[in-house]
N, C-alpha and C positions, 0 to 999 in steps of 0.2 A: 619369502623369506623368517624364518620363525624368530618371534620376539623377542629368544633366548638365542643370541647370536654374541658371540665376541670375538671379534676378531684376534685379538690375543692366543686367545684358547685355540681355536682355529686354525692359526698358524704354528703353533705347538703341534698338535695332533698329526698336520699335514706333514710336519717334519719327518715325527715317528714315524709316519706312515708311510715313509720314501727310505725308509732303511729297508734293507733285507728280511723277508721272512715278518715283518711287520703286518699284520692285517687293522681294518681301521679301530673295531675293536680292542684289538692290544695296545696301539696307539692313543685311542681314548684313554685306557689303564692308565699309562705309561703318565700320559699329559696331565691329567688327576693326582698322580702322587709325587710329578715334581711341585706342583703346586700345593699341596700340602705339606713338602719340606719347609724348615727354616730357610730362613733366607741367606742367611752365610753360606747354607750348605748344598743350595741351588745353584750361588753365586760360584762355589767353589767348584761345581759340578761344571758351570757353564767354563770357568776357566780351563781345564783340564782339557776343555777338545780345546780351547781355539789353540793353548799351549802343546798339544800332541800335533796340530795344525799346524802350527808355526817351526817347530823345532824339530820335528822328523821327518825327513827323508829317505831317499834312498843313498846305499852307499855305493862309493864309486867306485867299485870293482866286483862284489856281488849282484847291486840292486837289493838286498836284503835291503828293512828300514831299520834305520839309525838314526841316533839326534850328534852322531861326529861322523867324521870322513870317509871312516871306514869301521863295518862292523866289528863286534868283539870277536867271531869265529875268523872273520879276516885278518884282524890283529894279530891274532892267536899265533905263539911260535911253534905251539905242541900239536899241530894240524900238519898235516900233508897235503900240501897245495897242488900237488900232480894231479889228485883225481877231486874232478867235479860232481856232485849232485845237483841234476837240474833239477827245479820243481817247481808247478804252477803258482802257487803262494807261498806268504812268509810265514804263513800257520805250518805248511807243511813241513817247515824246517823243524818247527816244535817237537813236531807226533816225531820224526825220525832223532830225534835228540833226546827222546823220551826215551828211547831204545838201548843208549848206550854202546852202539856197536859200533856208530861210524866217526870215525876222526878224523877225516877230511873237509873240504869246504863245497859252498852249497853256491849255487847262481838261482836265481830266480827269475820266472817271466812275467809272472804280471799276468797269467791268462795263460789261454790256450788258440788255438788258430779256430776261428768257429765263422766262415761267411754265411753261415743264418741268423747272427747277432751282429754282423761285420765288425768282426773282427779278423786282422789278415795279419801277417806276419810283422808289417812294420809296426803294430800298436804294443807289441813284446819286447821286450829287451834279447831282442835276438844279438844287432848287432852288438853288444856290450858282451856278450860270450865270445863272438867271433874275433873283438880284440883280444879277447882275453887268451886265445886261442894262439894269437900271431905274438901276443908280448910274453906269454909265459907259457914256461918248460909244463905240457898240460899231458898225463901219460893215458890217461884214461877219462870217460864223460860218462857217466850215469842217467840214463833218463828214470830218471822217477813222478814221471808226467799219470796223472789218474787214468786207471783203467777204461776208458770210456772214449767212443768215437774221437772227439774230439783230443781227445791226451793222445790216443796211439795215433792220431794224423799230424800233431804239432812233432809227437816223438821221429816216425818214421822222416819228416820235412827236416828236422833237422840233426838227423843221421847221415844226410845226403851233403848238406849244408856243410857239416865236421869232416865227410870222406877225405878230402882234399886235403885235410891236414896229416893226415897220417896216424889220428888218434882214438885207441879203441873207443868205440863207444857197446858200452849196455843196457841191457832193459831190467827193474826191476822184476823178479819171479814173483809172480801172483799163481793163486790155487787156493785151495781148501782151508779156510779157515780153521786154526785149532781148536776142535773139541766139533766140530761141522761132520754131518755124515755123510758118505759118499752118495747116498741113494737123492738125495735131498739138494747135491749140485747139478748147477747148469753145464751145459755143452761145452760153453764156452769158459768156465771156471776151471772145466776137469781138463779142457783139451791147453786152457795156459799149466796146470800145476803137472801135467805130463811133460811138457815141454822145458818148465821150470827146473826138473826133478833135479838132486843133487844126490850125492853116493857118500852113504853114513859107514 
């Protein structure tokens, strides 16, 4: 072991390294950045992490993150609560909200079915979605999982579970990005664009 071994520093590096997309070099840079912070700022940073962990939890209705019983979207009286948009992660809600085109409600799965990663239906917030279908007047479920193999499989699995409720299930249309050229689009993207075409 190196004579220049600081257990507290190594522990800090290891904690940063455990975060998504943070390699060892980046973790070291972040650790040294924290050490250069004024003590009060470092304490405030640590307090913010602890506070978020203690106060933020799943919304009792849609499983989005909130610090209250229900999130702001579920609490809103201006939203169409008969339409639910099903997403993989809370950050997907932020992306859809930025469009200002969707005025209904959401349901967050917190992942997708991925047997290779040991994630089955029981690890997702699926039973909470089915409870909503039983107890609320739902007319449509929009599947907004990502267009990946796992996202598609999850959408298909959910649609089979939802079918007995007699609720319409739709899928987000995926296709050619604005500004892109057809010649560079792959076959899957093109087929999605053709299937998801709309009248103009």
